N, C-alpha and C positions, 0 to 999 in steps of 0.2 A: 641809660644811652638813648639818644635823640633817633627816633623811625628814619631810616634811609630815604632820600628826595630823589626821586626818579628825575633823570635828565630831560631837558623838554627840548634842548637844540643841541645843534652837533659842538658847539662851543663848550658847552656844560657837559656833554659825553668826555669831549678831549680833555675838558680837566680832570675828570675822575680817571681817567686812562693815567694821566701823565701821574696823578697823586697815587696811583694803587701800586706803579712799578713794574705792570705785569709785561709793558713793551718797552722791546729794545728801542732807546732813544733816536738811533741813527735810522733805524728801518719805520720808526713813525714820522721822522722829520722827512725822508726821503718820500713815503708817502705824502705828504700835506703839500710837500712841495711840487710833486706830478698834479694832483688835483690840482692847484690852483685856485683859479677863481672858479672854478666845477664843483667846487666840494659841496657836496648837499647841507642841507640846513639843518634838516632833522636828524635825531640822535639813532634814528633804529636804520636810515639808511647808510651812514656813516661804520655804525657796526658792521652793517652786511659787508660793508667794503673793505675792512679791516680784518672781518672774519674770511673773505674769499683770498685776501692776500698772505693771509695766512699769520698775521699779527698778534691774533688774539685767536683763542680756540672758543670753543660754542660755549663751554662753561663760563668763561670769562668775560664773552660778550653778554651771555645771559645776566649776570650779577651786576656789572655795572649799568645796563640797562635800568634794574632796579635800585639804582643809587648804592650800593653794595662795594666797596673798594677797597675796604680793611681787611686783612688776613689771607691777600694771596701770598704770602712768605710763610713758610715753616722753618726755623731756623735756615737751613742752607738749600733749602730747595722751594721752588718755583709751583703753586698749584695750577696743573693743568685740569682738573676735571675732577668728576666724583664717581669713585667707585663702588659703591654701597654704602651702608649704615645701618645700626641698628640701637636698641637701648643702651647701650653698652659704650659705642662708639662709633666713629664716620671713618670711613677709607678713601683715600684720594690719589688719586693719580697726579705723582710731582715731576719734577725734573731737580735736577742738581743743579746750581747757579755756574757753576764753573766746569765740575766734569759732563755735563748734560747726561749724565745717566738716569734713568728712568727708573722710577721705584713707587711702592705702594706703601703709602704713610698712614698708618693708624692712630688717630688722634682720639684722645680721652676727653669726652665735652666736660668745659670748668665747671658745671655743675656736678658730674661725678669726681673730679678731683678732691673734693671735701669730704665722702666718702672714704675713709680709712679701708673699707672691706674693698671697694671699686679699685682704689688707688694701688693698695698692695697685689690685688688680683693681675691688676696691669703690667706691673713689674713683674712678676711672676711670669706672667706669658713673655716677656723679653727674655727673662733668664732662660726659660724651656726652650725658646726655638732657637738661643744663639748657641746651645749645649747641642744641636744638632745639625749634621750637615748630610744630607741624603737628597737624591734627584727627585724621591716622592715627597717631599716636604719643604714648605717655603722657608724659604733662608731670612735670618734674620741682619740685619746690616748695622743698626745702630739702634739704641734708645738715648732720649733727652728730654730737654725741658725747655721751652720758648715762652718764655715768662709764664703765665698760670697754665700754658697748654703743654700735657704732657703727650709726647709722640713715640711710635716705634716704626722706622722704617726696615721695611723688607722688599722682598723681592717682587717685582712686576709680574704675573700671571696675566697673558692676554687671553682668557678663554670665558669660559661658563661654569658655575659651579653645574653640578649632576642635577641638583634641585629645577636650576632654569632652564636645564636642556632637557629633562622630561617637558617639563611643562610646554614648553615651546615646540617640542617635537616628537612628542608622543614616549610612552615605552621604549625602550632600547632592545635591538635584539638580544638575545640570553648569550652567544659569545661575547658580544662587547661589556655588557653588563659584568661578567662575570671576569673580562679583562679588566675592568676598571677596578673592579672590588679585589683584583689577586694586587694591582698596584699597591693599593690604600694599603694593604695587608703588609705590604715590602714595608711602607712607610714606618706603619705602628711597628712590626716587629725591631725596624732599627731604634726608633724611641725605645722601646721597652728596653730591648738588649743592651745597648750604649749609655742611658739613661736615665734607667729604671722608670721609666714616663710612662702614664697611662691616660687618655686625650679627656675620657669621661664625656665629650661631647660629639662623638661621631655621628653625623648625618650628612644627609645629600646637599646640603649649604656651604659644609665645611669642604668640601672635596671637588677641587675645581681640575677642569682637563683644559688643557693648552692646545694650542691649535694643531701641535704633531700629536695629541693622542695621549699627553706625560700627563697624569693623575698629581694633584697637589695636594697635601692635606692641609688647612688654615686653622687658625683660631685655637690656639694651646692655652689660652684664657682660663680655662677649668681644669689645665694638667696638674696632674698630682704626682710627684717624684718621693717613690720608695724611702729615697735617704735624706729627706728634708729633715735636718735635726731642729728646726725653727718651729717644727708643726704642721699640721695641715690650715689653713686658711679658713676650711670649711668648719674645722672646730674650734677655730681660734673666735669665730663672728657665729658661732651658733646657724651654721648653715646646712642642712640636712640633706636636702635633695638638689641636686643640679645638675641640667642638662637638660634635654629638649624631650617633653614626654611621648611624643611619638616613638621614638629609639633609644628609651629608656631602658637598661638592662633593669632585671625584678630585684636584684641585690641593691643594687644604686637606688631604687626609691625607699629601701630601707634606710641605708647609710652609705652616703654618697663617698667618706671619708676612709673607706675600709674596701671601699673594691677594688680586684687587679685587671689585671690586661684582659682577663676573659670577658669583661665587662663591655668594653670595646668591641671583641668580637661578636657579642651580642647584638650591639650597635650597628654594625658593619653587615651583620646579618638583615638586620630589620632595613638598612638604606639598600642592598641589595634585591629585597621584596620589593620596597619604592620603584628600583629601576626599571623593573622586569613590569609592575604593575602600574606603575603611576598613579599609584596611594601609599600610605602608610600602611602597617600591619593593621591597625586599630585605628583607622580613620575618623569614625562616628564617635560620638561621645563628646562629653565633658573632658578636661584634665584629670581629674580623681577618678573618673570611670577608667580612661585609659591607664593610668598606673595603674589601677588592680588588675584591667586586661593583662596587662604583661606579665604579671605573676602568675595567673589562674585561668588564660586561654591561650587558644592556637590560631594564629591567623588562619583564615579561609585558603585554602588549598590553592596556587598562584595557577595551576592548569587547569581550572574552571574556568578561567578568563583569557588564558595564554597556553591552550594545549600544546603549543611547536616549543614551551620550555621541558627541558629533558627532564626523564622522572630523575633520573641520577644528579641532576644539578638542585632541583627542589630537596632533594636528601640532603645533599651537602650545606643547603640553608638551613633548614631543619635543623640540621645538629649544632650551626652556627647560632639559632635562636633557644636553644634547649634551655628550659627553665633552670635547671640544676646547673649550674657552672662545671660541676665535674662532669657532666655529660657532653660538652662541648666539646671543639677544637683546644686546646691547651695553650697556643700561643699563634700568633699571626703566621709565623712561618708554614705551619700546617696548616692553616687556610689558603694560604697562597699556594701550596702545593695540591690540594684538592679542588682549586678551581683552575689549575693550569689547564688541565684535562679539556675542560671548555671554551678556554678561552681564545679570542680571535681579535689581534689591534683593531681597535677602532679605523684606523686608516685602510685597511683592506677590505672593509665594506662600508667605507665612505658615510659613517656616522657624522652628522653634521655637530660643529661647535659654533658659539656665536661668539662674537667677542661681548664682552661686559662693560665696557666704556666706548663712549659714543666716538666717531671716528672725532679727531681734532681739526684736520685741515687736510682737503684735499688738494690737488695738481691746482697752482697756481694760474687763475684764468689771465686774459690781458684786461687792465684795470679801465674801464671806460665808463667815465663819471656824466659823459655829457649822452648817453642815451636813456631807455627809460629804467624807470627804478625799480631793482631787485624785488623781488616777492618771495615769499616763504623760505628765506635765506635762513632764521631763525626760529625755533620752535617757539610756541608759548609758555613765558617763563613761569617757573614754580618757585614757591615760595619753599622757604626751609622753619625747621624747627628752632636752629640756633643762629644768632646774631653773628658771632665770630667764625664761623666756617660754613657758608650757604650750599645747598644742594645745587642738583642739577638735574635735568632730564634723564627719563630713563630710557633703556636701548628699545626701540620698537620691536614687539613679539613677534615672531616668527609663525608663519602657518605649520600645523602640526604637520609631519610627514609619516606616512602610511608604514607599517611596520611590516617588512618585507622577510625577515626571518622566517627560515624553515620552508622556502618557498621554491629553494633552486632543483629540488628532485621533480618536483609538479611542473616546472618549467619546464626543464629536460623531458621528460612524458609528453608531453604537450606537443614541445616541437618535432618529436620522435615520432609520434602518431602520425603528423602531417609530412615527415618525409617517406612514412611505411607506407604505402598502397596496399589495401589487403585487394587480390583476385578477382572475386566479385565484382567488386568498385570500379577495378580498371577494364574490364569486361564490358559493363555498361557503358564506362565514358566513352571506350572505345565504337561501341555501335550507334550513340549519339552522335559521334563525328562523322561517322557515315552517312547518317542519314542527314547529317548539315549539308554535306558538301553534295550528296546526291541533290537536294534543292536548290542549292546554287547551280547546278549545272543544268538543270531543266530550265532556271529562270533564265541563264543565258541562251540558250535553244530557242526560246520562245520570244526572248528581245529580237534575238537575230531573224528570225521570219518574219516579223513583224517589222521591222524596217526594209526586208529583201520586197515584202508587200506593197510598203507604201512606195518604195523606188519604182517600183514596175508602174504604180496606178499612173505616178504622173509624169512616166515615159510615154505611156498610153495616150494621156490628155495632150500632149507634147506635138505626137504624129497628129495628133487629129487635125 
């Protein structure tokens, strides 16, 4: 396939817009009719104008400016932006062409579609998500194939993963972290109870918090069904260790396809550790070292760096991360019950959540093509690793906000001390006020005598 050629003029850019099919033809023609002879000549200015009018999204404009006009449609869905990507798949924000419903579409790269293990795992995830219907699990709508693209249509969650949330805003307040883990435990309980499912890759990046503070479990690509008659794909393709080294249960290091729900409980405990400290339990070391340490070491106490974390909450975490599965909570429901004591919904403490997708288009300003050319409307385009589905910009990181947990009592005591004055302090304050008043009276008398003397002197000279 030939490398894309970047458009140099407005006409070349508009030609790519039409070929891509991303813009509604009537809106595009109305824009051109209104612009008339004032249409800018360069591609960048036209892209800025179409972006301001909401005819293109930032993602679409970026890709078209790079000369990429293919694959703006996946089946019946128009691609609006990029949500994220990994080694196994890319996820895009899309809109159904007819129903106008937005969804997250997970696409298996064309190179991975030739790998039997990757392809089977992709459809296993589709079956796993389709079998579940719970508020704390991302729902699946459809799975299909468009030419050489295999894709899964899922519920779109407007929010941040716990990984990104902590990275941007710092460790979470203990009540909020406990509530997030409680919600995730309820989702895992549903998956275990109704589908016999073990997630096997619970980690901060796979738990997303929407703008209402609701946690959603993502990425069931490594999920295992106990009633799977065809056998586990980990055994079929000789894959022993699956998951993420920072959050892997000790028994999962030895054999991934024999673990049960207690492995997810360990990983959820490791995720709670990250939420409270900003670091994984064993953040240092190589992957091999981390796998060994999960089996042989205890992570450092959270209270060394976060003394405001309740002792009892750390005990719950320790039990979740016990080396022996028999020493842990036996079901996610037990975890949820233990964490409920410490939980406070995020909305009650104003914990920030950030959208993981760039804004598509703001309010439409009045189009002015006869004034100064806009600057800075589009960020610098980014290149991608796949020609079929190009990437987009990443959200601007937010400055970390200080953790304010555990400060309510100290603040109340501070204000109480300011409102209640000790007797000796009050006596000294009244004496100082009396002396100050006396000084002001004496100064007033002196000023009056001085003015009187001056008046007498002037009168005496006048009589002479």
